[in-house]
C-alpha positions as CSV (number, residue, x, y, z in Angstrom):
1,M,-18.6,3.6,-12.4
2,T,-15.4,2.9,-10.0
3,L,-12.8,1.6,-11.4
4,E,-10.6,-0.6,-9.4
5,L,-6.8,-1.2,-11.0
6,G,-6.3,-4.0,-8.5
7,Y,-7.2,-7.2,-7.7
8,T,-7.9,-10.0,-5.3
9,T,-5.1,-12.0,-5.1
10,G,-4.2,-15.5,-3.5
11,E,-0.7,-15.6,-5.6
12,K,1.9,-14.3,-2.5
13,P,0.3,-15.2,1.2
14,P,0.1,-13.1,3.3
15,F,-0.9,-10.4,0.4
16,K,-4.1,-10.9,-0.3
17,Y,-4.3,-8.0,-2.7
18,A,-2.4,-6.5,-5.6
19,A,-2.4,-3.8,-8.1
20,H,-0.7,-3.4,-11.7
21,T,1.5,-0.2,-12.9
22,R,3.4,0.4,-15.5
23,V,7.4,1.9,-15.6
24,G,7.0,5.0,-17.5
25,F,9.8,6.4,-19.2
26,S,9.9,9.3,-16.6
27,D,10.1,6.7,-13.9
28,T,14.2,6.1,-14.7
29,D,17.0,7.7,-14.5
30,A,20.5,8.4,-16.8
31,Q,20.9,4.4,-16.2
32,G,17.4,3.9,-17.6
33,I,16.4,2.0,-14.4
34,V,14.1,3.2,-12.0
35,Y,15.1,5.6,-10.2
36,Y,14.7,4.5,-6.1
37,G,11.9,7.4,-5.5
38,R,9.8,6.5,-8.4
39,Y,9.0,2.9,-6.6
40,V,6.6,5.2,-3.6
41,P,4.0,6.5,-6.3
42,Y,4.0,2.7,-7.1
43,F,3.1,2.0,-3.2
44,D,0.5,5.2,-3.1
45,L,-1.4,3.4,-6.2
46,A,-1.8,-0.2,-4.8
47,R,-2.7,1.5,-0.9
48,V,-5.4,3.4,-2.6
49,E,-7.0,0.5,-4.6
50,Y,-6.7,-1.5,-1.5
51,H,-8.5,1.0,0.2
52,R,-11.0,1.6,-2.8
53,H,-11.3,-2.1,-3.1
54,L,-12.3,-2.5,0.5
55,E,-14.9,0.5,0.1
56,L,-12.6,2.5,3.0
57,S,-13.5,6.2,2.7
58,S,-13.1,8.9,4.9
59,M,-16.4,8.4,6.3
60,H,-14.9,5.3,8.0
61,L,-12.3,7.6,9.5
62,G,-14.4,10.1,11.4
63,G,-13.7,12.8,8.4
64,N,-9.8,12.5,9.5
65,E,-6.9,11.5,7.0
66,F,-3.8,9.4,7.5
67,V,-0.2,11.0,7.2
68,M,2.6,8.8,6.5
69,R,5.3,8.3,9.5
70,A,7.3,6.4,8.2
71,M,8.5,4.5,5.9
72,S,11.4,1.5,4.8
73,V,12.6,1.0,1.4
74,E,14.3,-2.2,-0.1
75,Y,15.4,-2.6,-3.4
76,H,16.4,-6.2,-4.7
77,A,16.7,-6.3,-8.2
78,P,16.5,-3.1,-10.9
79,A,13.0,-1.9,-13.0
80,V,13.6,-0.7,-16.5
81,F,11.4,1.2,-18.9
82,D,8.1,-0.3,-20.0
83,D,8.2,-3.6,-17.3
84,L,4.5,-4.5,-15.9
85,I,5.2,-4.3,-12.2
86,E,2.6,-6.0,-9.9
87,V,2.4,-4.1,-6.4
88,F,1.1,-6.5,-3.6
89,V,-0.4,-4.5,-0.4
90,R,-1.5,-5.7,2.9
91,L,-3.0,-3.8,5.9
92,A,-0.2,-5.9,8.5
93,R,-1.2,-4.1,11.6
94,I,-3.2,-1.7,13.4
95,G,-2.7,0.1,16.4
96,R,-4.7,2.9,18.2
97,T,-3.5,5.4,16.0
98,S,-1.4,4.1,13.7
99,A,-1.6,1.6,10.4
100,T,1.3,-0.3,8.7
101,Y,1.5,-1.6,5.6
102,E,3.6,-4.0,3.6
103,F,4.3,-3.7,-0.1
104,S,6.3,-6.3,-2.3
105,A,7.0,-5.4,-5.9
106,Y,7.5,-7.9,-8.6
107,R,8.3,-7.6,-12.2
108,A,5.4,-9.7,-14.0
109,E,7.1,-11.1,-16.8
110,D,9.5,-12.8,-14.8
111,D,8.4,-12.5,-11.2
112,A,11.3,-11.3,-10.1
113,L,10.8,-9.8,-6.7
114,M,11.8,-5.6,-7.2
115,V,11.3,-4.1,-4.3
116,T,9.6,-4.9,-0.6
117,A,8.5,-1.8,1.8
118,T,6.5,-0.8,4.6
119,Q,4.7,2.3,5.5
120,T,3.1,3.5,8.5
121,L,0.2,5.9,8.4
122,V,-0.6,8.1,11.3
123,L,-4.8,8.9,11.6
124,V,-4.6,12.7,12.1
125,D,-7.4,14.8,12.8
126,L,-6.4,17.8,10.2
127,E,-8.1,20.8,12.3
128,Q,-6.3,19.9,16.0
129,R,-3.3,18.4,14.2
130,K,-3.2,15.6,16.6
131,A,-2.9,11.9,16.7
132,C,-6.7,10.5,16.7
133,T,-7.6,6.6,17.9
134,I,-9.0,4.3,14.4
135,P,-12.5,3.9,14.7
136,D,-13.9,0.2,15.2
137,S,-15.5,0.6,11.7
138,F,-12.3,0.5,10.2
139,I,-10.7,-2.1,11.9
140,D,-13.7,-4.0,11.1
141,V,-13.8,-3.6,7.4
142,V,-9.7,-4.8,7.3
143,R,-10.2,-7.5,10.0
144,A,-12.7,-8.8,7.5
145,F,-10.6,-8.8,4.8
146,E,-7.5,-9.7,6.4
147,G,-8.5,-12.4,9.0
148,G,-5.9,-13.5,11.4
149,D,-2.7,-12.6,9.1
150,L,-3.8,-8.7,10.3
151,E,-2.3,-7.9,13.3
152,L,-4.3,-5.7,16.0
153,A,-1.7,-3.9,18.7
154,R,-4.2,-1.7,21.0
């Protein structure tokens, strides 16, 4: 049984997928708000669930793996312990060796925008430690889901 923690949505275009997470006590700092670095696992959860939903496994990547190249985060409002956070995710751009994801995290209770982010990952042949071309099979699956909202820059 595969348990998917995210879901498809049309609530906040161009996002078509989101996942929920809840702020745990260990996510907060001395001020009682989410420590800025704790948003990264929220983004990772949403990205992994996005891949799970699209059934994108390592077989679509030829045994290669994505590694983090760059990340940009902008904080808009604080979250506190026990807030339910809805993290929207999309694959916005696919280049020859890189994929750029966009995220928007909202507090579910009042739909307040908490954080926006982008992550650029590079597909790497781990044995050779070199970037490699993202396979067409991966691109085809993402393009079928994202449609015209996906930028292809190959």
